[in-house]
KEKE-3310 file (N, C-alpha, C; in steps of 0.2 Angstrom, whole numbers, plus 5000, padded with zeros to 4 digits):
npx = (5112:5109:5094:5082:5071:5079:5082:5091:5085:5087:5088:5077:5069:5076:5072:5058:5055:5061:5054:5041:5043:5046:5035:5025:5031:5032:5017:5014:5023:5020:5007:5009:5020:5014:5003:5010:5011:5022:5025:5023:5035:5044:5043:5047:5060:5067:5066:5073:5086:5089:5090:5101:5111:5113:5119:5134:5135:5131:5141:5152:5147:5148:5161:5165:5157:5165:5176:5176:5164:5146:5137:5140:5139:5125:5120:5125:5119:5105:5103:5107:5094:5084:5086:5083:5069:5066:5070:5061:5049:5048:5042:5049:5055:5069:5075:5067:5074:5085:5083:5079:5092:5100:5092:5094:5108:5107:5101:5108:5117:5109:5102:5112:5120:5110:5108:5119:5122:5112:5115:5126:5122:5117:5121:5125:5116:5104:5100:5090:5079:5082:5083:5070:5063:5068:5065:5051:5048:5051:5043:5030:5032:5030:5018:5009:5016:5010:4995:4995:4994:4982:4982:4986:4976:4965:4970:4971:4957:4951:4958:4956:4964:4974:4978:4990:4999:4997:5002:5015:5018:5018:5027:5037:5038:5043:5058:5062:5058:5068:5080:5079:5078:5092:5101:5096:5102:5116:5117:5115:5121:5134:5142:5156:5173:5182:5197:5212:5214:5214:5211:5214:5214:5200:5194:5196:5189:5177:5181:5180:5169:5161:5146:5138:5138:5129:5117:5118:5116:5104:5096:5099:5091:5078:5078:5077:5064:5056:5058:5053:5040:5034:5040:5035:5021:5012:5012:5005:4991:4987:4985:4978:4967:4964:4966:4970:4983:4977:4969:4980:4989:4981:4980:4993:4998:4989:4994:5009:5004:5000:5009:5020:5016:5014:5029:5036:5031:5037:5050:5048:5040:5048:5057:5050:5044:5053:5065:5073:5074:5067:5055:5054:5054:5043:5033:5036:5035:5022:5015:5017:5006:4996:5001:5000:4986:4982:4983:4973:4960:4949:4945:4947:4947:4947:4959:4968:4967:4972:4985:4988:4989:4997:5009:5012:5016:5026:5035:5035:5043:5056:5066:5071:5076:5087:5093:5098:5108:5116:5123:5132:5143:5158:5159:5168:5168:5155:5152:5155:5149:5134:5134:5135:5124:5113:5117:5115:5100:5099:5107:5102:5090:5089:5090:5079:5067:5066:5065:5053:5042:5043:5036:5024:5017:5015:5009:5000:5000:5010:5023:5020:5017:5029:5037:5034:5038:5051:5053:5050:5061:5072:5069:5068:5083:5088:5081:5088:5101:5103:5098:5103:5104:5090:5085:5093:5090:5076:5079:5084:5073:5065:5071)
npy = (5047:5042:5047:5037:5046:5059:5063:5073:5089:5098:5090:5081:5092:5095:5082:5083:5095:5092:5081:5086:5093:5084:5075:5083:5084:5072:5070:5078:5077:5067:5068:5081:5079:5070:5078:5086:5079:5067:5053:5033:5027:5037:5045:5034:5033:5045:5046:5034:5037:5048:5041:5034:5043:5047:5037:5039:5051:5046:5036:5045:5053:5045:5044:5056:5059:5052:5058:5071:5074:5072:5083:5093:5087:5084:5097:5102:5093:5095:5109:5108:5100:5109:5117:5109:5108:5120:5120:5111:5117:5126:5120:5117:5106:5101:5109:5102:5090:5092:5096:5082:5076:5085:5082:5068:5068:5077:5068:5057:5062:5068:5057:5048:5055:5060:5046:5043:5054:5052:5040:5043:5050:5046:5034:5017:5007:5012:5015:5010:5017:5031:5030:5028:5037:5049:5045:5045:5058:5063:5056:5060:5074:5070:5065:5077:5086:5077:5079:5092:5090:5094:5108:5114:5109:5115:5129:5131:5129:5141:5152:5151:5145:5133:5117:5110:5122:5126:5116:5117:5131:5128:5118:5127:5131:5123:5124:5134:5127:5118:5124:5129:5117:5113:5123:5121:5109:5110:5113:5103:5090:5080:5066:5063:5062:5070:5065:5066:5055:5052:5049:5037:5027:5029:5024:5011:5005:5002:4988:4972:4972:4963:4952:4963:4964:4956:4964:4974:4967:4960:4973:4980:4968:4972:4985:4986:4980:4988:5001:4997:4996:5002:5015:5021:5022:5033:5037:5026:5025:5036:5033:5022:5026:5038:5049:5065:5075:5078:5066:5058:5064:5063:5049:5046:5054:5050:5037:5042:5048:5039:5030:5038:5039:5025:5022:5027:5020:5008:5004:5000:4990:4981:4979:4972:4960:4952:4959:4971:4965:4954:4959:4967:4960:4951:4962:4966:4955:4952:4963:4958:4949:4959:4968:4961:4959:4972:4972:4965:4972:4984:4995:5011:5015:5002:4998:5008:5007:4995:4998:5008:4999:4990:4998:5004:4993:4987:4997:5003:4998:5000:5009:5000:4991:4998:5004:4990:4987:4997:4994:4984:4988:4996:5014:5022:5019:5020:5030:5026:5013:5018:5024:5012:5005:5015:5015:5002:5001:5012:5009:4999:5002:5014:5007:4999:5007:5012:5000:4997:5007:5007:4995:4999:5003:4992:4982:4985:4979:4970:4976:4977:4963:4957:4964:4959:4946:4948:4954:4943:4935:4943:4945:4933:4928:4937:4932:4920:4922:4929:4923:4918:4931:4935:4923:4927:4939:4935:4927:4937:4944:4937:4935)
npz = (5177:5159:5151:5142:5137:5134:5121:5109:5107:5096:5086:5085:5081:5067:5061:5062:5054:5042:5038:5036:5024:5016:5017:5010:4997:4993:4992:4981:4971:4961:4955:4949:4941:4932:4927:4919:4909:4909:4908:4914:4913:4911:4924:4932:4927:4930:4943:4945:4942:4949:4962:4958:4957:4969:4976:4974:4983:4995:4996:4999:5009:5019:5023:5024:5035:5046:5045:5047:5056:5058:5057:5049:5037:5036:5037:5024:5015:5017:5013:5000:4995:4997:4985:4975:4975:4971:4957:4952:4954:4943:4931:4919:4909:4907:4918:4928:4928:4931:4944:4949:4949:4959:4970:4971:4975:4987:4994:4997:5006:5016:5022:5026:5034:5045:5050:5055:5064:5072:5079:5086:5096:5108:5121:5118:5123:5123:5110:5101:5107:5104:5091:5086:5092:5085:5072:5074:5076:5063:5054:5059:5055:5042:5041:5043:5031:5022:5023:5020:5006:5002:5001:4988:4981:4985:4984:4970:4967:4974:4968:4956:4945:4936:4942:4940:4939:4952:4960:4956:4962:4975:4978:4980:4993:5000:4999:5009:5021:5023:5023:5034:5043:5041:5046:5061:5061:5064:5076:5085:5097:5096:5101:5097:5095:5086:5076:5069:5058:5045:5028:5023:5032:5037:5024:5025:5034:5027:5027:5036:5043:5046:5051:5047:5034:5030:5033:5023:5011:5013:5013:5000:4992:4998:4996:4981:4979:4986:4979:4965:4967:4980:4978:4967:4971:4972:4959:4953:4961:4955:4941:4942:4950:4948:4957:4966:4972:4986:4989:4990:4997:5010:5013:5014:5024:5035:5035:5041:5051:5062:5061:5068:5081:5085:5083:5093:5103:5100:5106:5120:5118:5111:5120:5130:5123:5116:5110:5099:5085:5083:5084:5074:5063:5065:5063:5049:5042:5042:5034:5022:5015:5014:5004:4993:4992:4988:4975:4971:4972:4965:4971:4976:4990:4998:4994:4998:5010:5013:5009:5018:5031:5028:5024:5037:5046:5038:5040:5054:5063:5058:5063:5075:5068:5062:5073:5078:5067:5067:5080:5078:5074:5079:5085:5078:5066:5061:5052:5040:5040:5041:5027:5020:5024:5019:5006:5002:5001:4992:4979:4973:4971:4963:4949:4952:4952:4939:4932:4938:4936:4922:4921:4925:4915:4907:4915:4927:4940:4943:4948:4962:4966:4964:4972:4984:4984:4983:4997:5005:5004:5008:5021:5027:5026:5036:5047:5048:5047:5058:5070:5082:5089:5090:5099:5110:5114:5118:5129:5137:5139:5147:5158)
capx = (5110:5106:5087:5081:5069:5083:5085:5092:5079:5088:5087:5070:5065:5078:5069:5051:5055:5062:5048:5036:5045:5047:5028:5023:5033:5028:5009:5012:5026:5017:5000:5011:5022:5007:4998:5015:5013:5027:5023:5026:5042:5048:5042:5053:5067:5069:5067:5079:5092:5091:5093:5110:5116:5114:5124:5140:5135:5130:5148:5156:5145:5150:5167:5165:5156:5170:5182:5174:5159:5141:5133:5141:5137:5119:5119:5126:5113:5098:5103:5105:5088:5080:5086:5079:5062:5066:5070:5055:5044:5049:5038:5052:5057:5076:5076:5065:5077:5092:5082:5081:5099:5101:5089:5097:5113:5106:5097:5113:5121:5105:5100:5118:5122:5107:5107:5124:5122:5108:5118:5131:5119:5116:5123:5122:5111:5096:5099:5083:5075:5084:5082:5063:5060:5069:5060:5044:5047:5051:5036:5024:5031:5028:5011:5008:5016:5005:4988:4995:4992:4975:4984:4986:4970:4961:4972:4969:4950:4950:4962:4954:4971:4975:4979:4996:5002:4996:5007:5022:5019:5017:5034:5041:5038:5048:5064:5063:5059:5075:5085:5078:5082:5099:5102:5095:5107:5123:5116:5114:5126:5138:5146:5161:5178:5186:5204:5216:5216:5216:5207:5215:5211:5192:5192:5199:5183:5174:5183:5180:5162:5158:5139:5135:5137:5122:5112:5118:5113:5096:5094:5098:5085:5072:5077:5074:5058:5052:5058:5049:5033:5031:5042:5031:5015:5009:5009:5001:4986:4985:4984:4972:4961:4963:4967:4974:4988:4973:4968:4986:4991:4977:4982:5000:4996:4985:4998:5012:5003:4998:5016:5022:5014:5018:5036:5037:5029:5041:5056:5046:5037:5053:5061:5045:5043:5058:5070:5071:5076:5061:5048:5055:5053:5035:5030:5038:5032:5015:5015:5017:5000:4993:5005:4996:4979:4981:4983:4966:4954:4948:4941:4952:4947:4949:4965:4970:4967:4978:4992:4989:4990:5004:5015:5013:5017:5033:5040:5036:5049:5062:5071:5073:5081:5093:5098:5102:5111:5122:5126:5135:5150:5160:5157:5172:5166:5148:5150:5155:5142:5130:5134:5134:5116:5110:5119:5111:5093:5099:5110:5097:5083:5088:5086:5073:5062:5066:5060:5045:5040:5042:5032:5017:5015:5013:5006:5000:5000:5017:5028:5019:5018:5037:5041:5032:5043:5059:5053:5050:5067:5077:5068:5071:5089:5090:5078:5091:5107:5104:5093:5105:5101:5083:5086:5097:5085:5070:5081:5086:5068:5061:5076)
capy = (5041:5045:5045:5036:5051:5065:5065:5080:5092:5099:5082:5081:5098:5094:5076:5086:5100:5089:5077:5091:5094:5076:5072:5089:5084:5066:5070:5082:5077:5061:5071:5085:5076:5066:5084:5089:5075:5063:5045:5030:5025:5043:5046:5030:5034:5051:5043:5030:5042:5052:5036:5032:5049:5047:5032:5043:5055:5041:5035:5051:5056:5041:5045:5064:5060:5049:5062:5078:5073:5071:5088:5098:5084:5086:5104:5103:5089:5099:5114:5105:5097:5116:5119:5105:5111:5127:5118:5107:5122:5130:5118:5117:5099:5101:5109:5096:5084:5094:5094:5076:5075:5087:5079:5063:5069:5079:5063:5053:5065:5068:5050:5045:5058:5058:5040:5043:5057:5049:5035:5047:5056:5043:5028:5011:5003:5015:5016:5009:5022:5035:5030:5027:5045:5053:5043:5047:5065:5064:5053:5066:5078:5067:5067:5085:5088:5075:5082:5098:5089:5098:5114:5116:5108:5121:5135:5130:5132:5147:5158:5149:5142:5126:5112:5110:5128:5128:5112:5121:5137:5124:5115:5132:5132:5117:5126:5138:5124:5114:5130:5131:5112:5114:5127:5118:5101:5113:5113:5095:5087:5074:5063:5059:5066:5070:5064:5066:5048:5051:5046:5030:5023:5029:5020:5005:5005:4997:4980:4969:4974:4956:4951:4969:4964:4953:4969:4976:4962:4961:4980:4977:4965:4975:4992:4984:4978:4994:5005:4996:4999:5009:5023:5024:5020:5038:5037:5019:5026:5041:5031:5016:5029:5046:5054:5071:5075:5078:5060:5055:5067:5060:5042:5045:5058:5045:5032:5043:5049:5032:5027:5042:5037:5018:5022:5030:5014:5002:5002:4998:4983:4977:4976:4967:4954:4948:4963:4974:4962:4950:4963:4969:4954:4949:4967:4966:4948:4954:4967:4956:4948:4966:4970:4956:4960:4979:4971:4961:4976:4990:5000:5015:5016:4996:4997:5013:5005:4990:5002:5010:4995:4987:5003:5004:4985:4987:5003:5005:4995:5001:5011:4995:4988:5001:5003:4984:4986:5001:4991:4979:4990:5003:5021:5027:5016:5021:5034:5021:5009:5022:5024:5006:5005:5019:5013:4995:5003:5016:5007:4994:5007:5017:5002:4996:5013:5012:4996:4996:5013:5004:4989:5000:5005:4986:4979:4990:4976:4967:4978:4975:4957:4956:4969:4955:4940:4950:4955:4936:4931:4945:4944:4925:4929:4941:4928:4914:4924:4933:4918:4919:4936:4934:4919:4929:4944:4932:4924:4944:4946:4933:4936)
capz = (5171:5154:5150:5135:5135:5132:5115:5108:5105:5089:5081:5084:5076:5061:5059:5061:5049:5035:5038:5033:5017:5013:5015:5006:4990:4992:4989:4976:4964:4956:4952:4947:4935:4928:4924:4916:4904:4911:4907:4920:4911:4912:4930:4935:4925:4933:4951:4945:4941:4957:4967:4956:4959:4978:4977:4975:4987:5000:4998:5002:5014:5026:5025:5026:5044:5050:5045:5050:5059:5052:5057:5043:5032:5036:5034:5016:5012:5019:5009:4992:4996:4997:4980:4971:4974:4967:4950:4951:4952:4936:4926:4913:4910:4908:4925:4933:4927:4934:4951:4951:4951:4965:4975:4972:4979:4994:4999:5000:5011:5022:5026:5029:5040:5049:5054:5059:5070:5078:5081:5091:5099:5114:5123:5113:5126:5122:5103:5100:5109:5101:5083:5087:5093:5080:5066:5075:5073:5056:5052:5061:5050:5035:5041:5043:5025:5017:5024:5017:4999:5000:4999:4981:4977:4988:4981:4962:4967:4977:4963:4949:4943:4935:4947:4939:4942:4960:4962:4956:4968:4982:4979:4982:5001:5004:5001:5017:5027:5022:5024:5042:5046:5039:5051:5066:5062:5067:5085:5087:5100:5092:5105:5094:5096:5078:5077:5062:5058:5038:5024:5020:5038:5036:5020:5029:5038:5024:5027:5043:5046:5050:5049:5045:5026:5029:5033:5017:5006:5012:5011:4993:4991:5000:4992:4976:4979:4987:4973:4960:4967:4984:4977:4962:4973:4971:4952:4953:4964:4951:4936:4944:4952:4945:4963:4966:4979:4991:4991:4991:5005:5015:5014:5016:5031:5040:5037:5044:5060:5066:5063:5073:5087:5086:5083:5099:5107:5099:5109:5124:5115:5110:5128:5134:5118:5113:5107:5092:5079:5083:5083:5067:5058:5065:5059:5042:5038:5043:5030:5015:5011:5013:4997:4987:4992:4985:4968:4969:4972:4960:4974:4981:4998:5000:4992:5002:5018:5013:5008:5025:5036:5026:5026:5045:5048:5035:5043:5060:5067:5055:5069:5079:5064:5061:5079:5078:5063:5070:5085:5076:5071:5082:5085:5074:5058:5059:5046:5034:5040:5038:5020:5017:5025:5014:4999:5000:4999:4985:4974:4968:4971:4956:4944:4953:4952:4934:4931:4941:4931:4915:4922:4926:4909:4904:4920:4934:4947:4943:4952:4969:4966:4962:4978:4989:4983:4986:5003:5008:5002:5012:5029:5028:5025:5040:5052:5048:5049:5067:5073:5090:5092:5092:5104:5115:5116:5121:5135:5142:5141:5152:5165)
cpx = (5107:5100:5086:5077:5073:5086:5085:5086:5080:5088:5082:5067:5069:5073:5061:5051:5056:5058:5043:5035:5043:5038:5024:5024:5030:5021:5009:5017:5023:5012:5003:5015:5017:5003:5004:5016:5017:5023:5026:5033:5046:5050:5048:5058:5069:5070:5073:5086:5094:5093:5100:5113:5117:5119:5131:5140:5134:5137:5153:5154:5147:5157:5170:5162:5161:5175:5181:5169:5153:5136:5135:5139:5130:5117:5119:5120:5106:5098:5103:5097:5083:5081:5085:5072:5061:5065:5063:5050:5043:5044:5041:5056:5065:5079:5073:5070:5082:5091:5082:5087:5102:5098:5091:5105:5112:5104:5102:5116:5118:5104:5106:5120:5117:5106:5114:5125:5118:5111:5124:5130:5117:5120:5119:5117:5104:5096:5092:5078:5076:5083:5075:5059:5061:5066:5054:5042:5047:5045:5030:5025:5030:5021:5007:5010:5012:4998:4989:4994:4986:4976:4983:4980:4965:4962:4969:4961:4948:4952:4959:4959:4970:4979:4988:5001:5001:5001:5013:5024:5020:5024:5039:5044:5041:5056:5066:5064:5066:5081:5085:5082:5089:5103:5102:5100:5113:5122:5115:5121:5129:5143:5151:5167:5183:5193:5207:5218:5217:5211:5207:5213:5204:5190:5192:5192:5177:5175:5181:5174:5158:5152:5135:5134:5132:5116:5112:5115:5106:5094:5094:5092:5076:5072:5075:5068:5054:5052:5053:5042:5030:5034:5038:5024:5010:5007:5005:4994:4983:4983:4977:4966:4959:4963:4971:4978:4983:4972:4974:4989:4987:4978:4988:4999:4994:4992:5005:5011:5001:5005:5020:5022:5015:5025:5039:5036:5035:5045:5054:5043:5042:5056:5056:5045:5049:5065:5068:5071:5069:5055:5049:5052:5045:5032:5031:5034:5026:5011:5014:5011:4995:4995:5002:4989:4978:4979:4976:4960:4955:4946:4947:4953:4949:4956:4969:4972:4971:4985:4994:4992:4998:5010:5017:5018:5025:5038:5041:5041:5056:5069:5075:5079:5088:5097:5103:5107:5118:5125:5132:5143:5152:5159:5161:5171:5158:5147:5150:5149:5136:5129:5133:5126:5112:5110:5116:5105:5095:5102:5105:5091:5082:5086:5080:5066:5061:5062:5052:5041:5038:5036:5024:5013:5014:5008:5005:5002:5007:5022:5026:5019:5026:5039:5039:5036:5049:5058:5053:5057:5072:5075:5070:5078:5092:5087:5083:5099:5109:5099:5096:5103:5094:5081:5087:5092:5079:5073:5081:5079:5064:5064:5074)
cpy = (5045:5041:5044:5041:5058:5064:5072:5083:5095:5095:5081:5086:5096:5088:5078:5090:5097:5084:5080:5091:5089:5074:5076:5086:5077:5064:5073:5081:5072:5066:5076:5084:5074:5073:5088:5084:5069:5056:5041:5028:5031:5044:5040:5029:5040:5049:5039:5034:5045:5047:5034:5037:5049:5042:5036:5047:5052:5039:5040:5053:5051:5042:5052:5062:5057:5054:5069:5079:5074:5077:5092:5095:5084:5092:5104:5099:5094:5105:5113:5102:5104:5117:5116:5106:5117:5125:5115:5112:5126:5126:5116:5111:5099:5103:5105:5091:5085:5093:5088:5073:5078:5084:5073:5064:5073:5072:5058:5056:5066:5063:5047:5049:5060:5052:5041:5048:5055:5044:5037:5050:5053:5037:5022:5008:5006:5017:5016:5014:5028:5035:5031:5033:5048:5051:5043:5053:5066:5061:5057:5071:5076:5067:5074:5087:5085:5077:5089:5097:5092:5105:5117:5114:5114:5127:5136:5133:5140:5152:5156:5148:5135:5123:5112:5116:5129:5123:5115:5127:5133:5120:5121:5134:5127:5120:5130:5133:5119:5117:5130:5124:5111:5116:5124:5111:5104:5113:5107:5092:5080:5071:5058:5064:5065:5069:5064:5059:5047:5047:5039:5024:5023:5024:5013:5002:5001:4990:4979:4973:4968:4954:4957:4968:4961:4958:4972:4972:4962:4968:4981:4974:4970:4983:4991:4984:4984:4999:5003:4996:5004:5015:5025:5023:5028:5039:5031:5021:5032:5038:5027:5020:5035:5051:5060:5070:5077:5071:5057:5056:5064:5054:5041:5050:5053:5039:5034:5045:5044:5029:5031:5041:5029:5018:5024:5025:5008:5000:4997:4990:4979:4974:4970:4961:4953:4952:4965:4971:4958:4953:4964:4965:4951:4955:4966:4960:4949:4958:4964:4954:4954:4968:4967:4958:4966:4977:4967:4965:4982:4997:5004:5014:5010:4997:5002:5010:4999:4992:5005:5005:4992:4991:5003:4999:4986:4992:5005:5003:4997:5004:5007:4992:4991:5002:4997:4984:4990:4999:4987:4982:4997:5009:5024:5025:5017:5026:5030:5015:5012:5023:5019:5004:5009:5017:5005:4996:5008:5014:5003:4998:5010:5013:5000:5001:5013:5008:4996:5003:5010:4998:4993:5002:4998:4983:4981:4986:4973:4969:4976:4968:4954:4958:4962:4948:4942:4951:4948:4934:4936:4946:4938:4926:4933:4936:4922:4917:4926:4929:4918:4924:4936:4929:4922:4933:4941:4929:4931:4946:4945:4934:4940)
cpz = (5166:5153:5143:5132:5132:5127:5113:5105:5098:5084:5080:5080:5070:5058:5056:5055:5043:5034:5035:5026:5013:5010:5010:4999:4989:4989:4983:4969:4959:4951:4947:4940:4928:4924:4919:4909:4904:4912:4914:4918:4914:4919:4934:4934:4929:4940:4951:4946:4946:4961:4964:4959:4966:4980:4979:4981:4994:5002:5002:5008:5021:5026:5027:5034:5048:5051:5048:5054:5055:5053:5051:5037:5030:5034:5027:5012:5013:5014:5001:4991:4994:4989:4974:4970:4970:4959:4949:4950:4946:4931:4920:4913:4910:4915:4930:4933:4931:4943:4953:4953:4957:4970:4977:4977:4985:4999:5002:5005:5016:5025:5028:5035:5046:5054:5057:5065:5075:5082:5087:5095:5107:5114:5118:5116:5125:5114:5101:5102:5105:5093:5083:5087:5088:5075:5068:5073:5066:5053:5053:5056:5044:5035:5040:5035:5020:5017:5020:5009:4997:4998:4992:4978:4979:4985:4974:4963:4968:4972:4958:4944:4942:4940:4946:4941:4951:4963:4962:4962:4974:4984:4982:4990:5005:5005:5007:5022:5028:5024:5033:5045:5047:5045:5058:5067:5065:5075:5088:5090:5096:5097:5102:5093:5088:5080:5069:5060:5049:5034:5023:5026:5038:5030:5022:5032:5034:5024:5035:5046:5048:5047:5047:5037:5026:5028:5027:5011:5006:5011:5003:4990:4991:4997:4986:4975:4981:4982:4967:4960:4973:4983:4972:4964:4970:4963:4951:4954:4958:4944:4937:4945:4951:4951:4961:4972:4984:4993:4993:4996:5010:5019:5017:5023:5036:5042:5042:5052:5063:5067:5068:5079:5090:5086:5089:5104:5107:5103:5116:5123:5114:5115:5130:5129:5114:5109:5101:5087:5077:5081:5076:5061:5059:5061:5053:5038:5038:5038:5023:5012:5010:5005:4992:4985:4989:4977:4967:4970:4966:4964:4979:4987:5001:4999:4996:5009:5018:5013:5014:5031:5033:5026:5033:5047:5044:5038:5050:5064:5064:5060:5074:5075:5063:5067:5080:5075:5065:5075:5084:5074:5076:5081:5079:5067:5058:5053:5040:5034:5039:5031:5017:5018:5020:5006:4997:4998:4993:4979:4970:4967:4965:4949:4944:4951:4945:4930:4933:4937:4924:4915:4923:4919:4905:4908:4926:4941:4948:4948:4960:4971:4967:4969:4984:4989:4985:4994:5007:5008:5007:5020:5030:5029:5032:5048:5053:5051:5057:5071:5081:5093:5094:5098:5111:5119:5120:5128:5140:5143:5147:5159:5169)
residu = (MET:TYR:SER:HIS:ARG:ALA:VAL:ASP:LYS:PHE:LEU:LEU:ALA:VAL:SER:LEU:ILE:ASN:GLY:ILE:GLY:SER:GLY:PHE:SER:TRP:ALA:ILE:LEU:ALA:PRO:TYR:LEU:ARG:GLY:LEU:GLY:VAL:SER:GLY:ALA:LEU:TYR:GLY:LEU:LEU:GLY:GLY:VAL:SER:VAL:ILE:VAL:SER:VAL:PHE:SER:THR:LEU:SER:ALA:GLY:VAL:LEU:CYS:ASP:LEU:TYR:GLY:SER:LYS:VAL:ILE:ALA:PHE:THR:GLY:LEU:LEU:LEU:TYR:SER:SER:SER:PHE:LEU:LEU:PHE:SER:THR:LYS:TYR:PHE:PRO:LEU:ILE:ALA:VAL:GLY:TYR:LEU:VAL:LEU:GLY:PHE:SER:ARG:GLY:PHE:THR:SER:THR:SER:ILE:ASN:VAL:LEU:THR:SER:ARG:SER:ALA:ASN:ASP:GLU:ILE:LEU:HIS:TYR:THR:PHE:SER:TYR:VAL:ARG:ALA:SER:SER:THR:LEU:GLY:GLY:ALA:ILE:GLY:SER:PHE:LEU:GLY:TRP:VAL:PRO:VAL:ILE:VAL:ALA:GLY:VAL:LEU:ASP:ILE:ASP:LEU:VAL:SER:SER:TYR:GLY:PHE:SER:LEU:LEU:ALA:ILE:ALA:PRO:LEU:SER:ILE:MET:SER:ALA:LEU:LEU:ALA:LEU:LYS:VAL:ARG:GLU:SER:TYR:ARG:LEU:GLU:SER:ILE:GLY:VAL:LYS:LYS:VAL:LEU:MET:GLY:PHE:ARG:GLY:LEU:GLY:ARG:PHE:ASN:TYR:ILE:VAL:LEU:VAL:GLY:MET:LEU:ILE:GLY:PHE:GLY:ALA:ALA:MET:SER:ILE:HIS:ASN:ILE:GLY:TYR:TYR:PHE:THR:VAL:LYS:TYR:GLY:VAL:THR:SER:GLY:GLU:LEU:GLY:SER:ILE:PHE:GLY:LEU:GLN:GLN:LEU:ILE:MET:ALA:PHE:MET:MET:ALA:LYS:MET:PRO:ALA:ILE:ALA:ASP:LYS:TYR:GLY:GLY:PRO:LEU:LYS:VAL:TYR:LEU:VAL:ALA:THR:TYR:SER:SER:ILE:PRO:LEU:LEU:ILE:ALA:MET:THR:LEU:THR:ASN:ASN:TYR:VAL:VAL:ALA:SER:MET:PHE:TYR:LEU:ILE:ARG:SER:ILE:LEU:MET:ASN:VAL:ALA:ASN:PRO:LEU:TYR:THR:ALA:PHE:ALA:MET:ARG:LEU:VAL:PRO:VAL:ASP:LYS:ARG:GLY:VAL:ALA:GLY:SER:LEU:LEU:SER:LEU:SER:TRP:ASN:LEU:PRO:ALA:GLY:ILE:GLY:ARG:ALA:ILE:GLY:GLY:ALA:LEU:LEU:ASP:ILE:ASP:LEU:GLU:ALA:PRO:LEU:ARG:LEU:THR:ALA:THR:LEU:TYR:ILE:ILE:GLY:LEU:THR:ILE:ILE:ALA:ILE:THR:PHE:LYS:GLU:ASN:ILE:VAL:GLU:SER:ARG:LYS:ASN:THR:ARG:SER)
# end
């Protein structure tokens, strides 16, 4: 019998290492670019263009995963990811702009292929365990990387160099981490038999996905809302409170450390209290009041605590939701489904991030308030559309 604890060790390692790089960059990039004189509007535009570029790689990644398997696509995406940080470290704006283009392309490949690879590495019945453990590993890595946000601050003081230069040097360290995770991705087991089915048949997978289309619609709403505010939250905190990568890394790291522990517990909680979808909705709905509360304080400690709890509630059950979504489609269509799932977040996020960045220069709090509204709409659509899944899960839990 396949144990839910038997998650592929190489997949966990890929997630952990990639998470470290992502967490480190998340803490550094906003204050680094702010230090280089990048405005809120330009910061949002760079992120928005990056996300728009990821749309094209996301679409192709899903098709390629169904044609050639997801390991090779993950390998390619992670190698591209490493090169983007080499470009960021130059402090030369044209190369930084190119780095954002490469980053977008790599994220489309990586996010899609890792999701598909995870969905094909275990039996469907325990996918909510598999996704939760893999995401917990990635989140733990993100916590480690975020706490490392203090490194450039300490290095700048010890070596007596300016903080921006220290940020640039630190970004170089992310490249070898991504190369390591790329090599490990090739060792992950993928229980999917490749067949000569042709591009045309794979492309037909975009049709006939049934209620999965509602997942895509809601993903677009939530992705747009998150991009306007959460994707720019580092810049928001930097402008409003004047914090460095150290303070940002601490709060991001603590958030992910708690989430990593909780994510590993969520599948058992879902089995006990009504199923993956119900637990996801309860957690995410609960996060929305805290998003509004962030805009009502001018104290960084208070705001960061609101952000911490809000982010945990909004994201801790995401693996349950992803597992639920992927189980709606057959295995041979999960490359296409995975690309649509990633696309639903990335396509509107490009526009949302640019709009949110521009709004930061006008009204610092507006993006957070608009995000809360979109979250309410999106989650309500899911609750109504899949009401019978919630009821059925409750029945199964009681029986």
